[in-house]
Every structure is written in structure tokens, then in C-alpha cells.
N, C-alpha and C positions, 0 to 999 in steps of 0.2 A: 844542425838547424838550417844551414845554407840550402840544403835540398828542399826543405819545407817552406822556404821564404815565399815563394809565389802563392802558395796556398794560404799562408798567414796574411799576406797583403790582400788577397782576394776576400778572405773572411772579414778582415778589419774594414775593408771598403764597404762591403755589404752591410755590416753592422752599423757603421757611421751613417751611411745613406738612409738607413731605416730610422735610427735614432734622431737624426737631424732632419728628416723628411726632405732630403736633398739628394736627388738622383745624379746630380752633377759632381759629386765628391770624387776626387782622383787622388791616388797615392803614388808617390815616387818610390824608388827602391829603398829597402831597408839597409842601413849601414851600421855595422857594430859600433858600440859606444861603451866606453869604460872597461873595467876589468872583469865584470861578470861573476863576481864572488857570490852573489845570491841568486844566480839564474843568469839568463841572457838578456842584455839590454841593447837596444838598437835606437837609432833616430830614423824618422820617416817624415818626408815632406808631405803635408796634407793641403790640398787645394779644395775649396768649398765655395759655395755662393756667398756666405757671410764672412767678411774679411777677418773678423776676430778669431775665426776657426782655422784660418790658413797659416801656414808656416811650418817650421821644423818642430816635431814633437818626439817625445821619448816613449818607447814601447818596451815594457818589461815582460819577459816571458819566464815561466816557471822552468826549472831545469828539466830536461828529458827524463821520464821515468819517475818523477817525484810527484806525489799526490799533495797538492797545496792545502795548507790549513792555517787558520788564524790570519794574521796580517799578510801572509804570503799568498793568500787565496786570490788569484787573478781573475777568478770568475765573478767575484763580487762586483756590484756596480762600480763604474770607474768613470774617470773624466780624463781626457787626454791632457797631458802636461807639456807646456811649451818648453822647449830646449833652450 
């Protein structure tokens, strides 16, 4: 995953900027978080125009090569979770 981190951060930044209609959204570096038993989990610092959206958030990613299904489907609508 570490090699893909810049692409993930760029995609997340673009998605949040679109969803929140806030082109000023910025993301810090992704840092590993937890044991990763159900995929990869990271924290990422988010800075945005609205203060309640700013801070450290948790980002869960599906394991590489696994097609997500059911509650593990990360493509479903989501809401960033404060860490």
C-alpha cells in the first residue's frame, strides 16, 4: 500500500473537495493505524473550510486483491470518521 499512498491521498482529496464543494480541502500524510486485521487502516489529517470537518480521521481500505462485499464494501456511501 505504501507505494499507492500518494494516489489514494489525491483521490480522497478530490472526492472530498467535490462532495463538500470545498476546493481548499488539504490532506496530510496517511499514517498506519491499528493492526489491519480486516484490511488496511490509516489516519489522515484533513483541513477544510468548515472547522467541524478538520482534524485527524480514520481511513479504512479493503485488502489488496479482495473484492469487497456486504459491510466491507468501501465503495458504498461513507462519512469520514473522527479519530
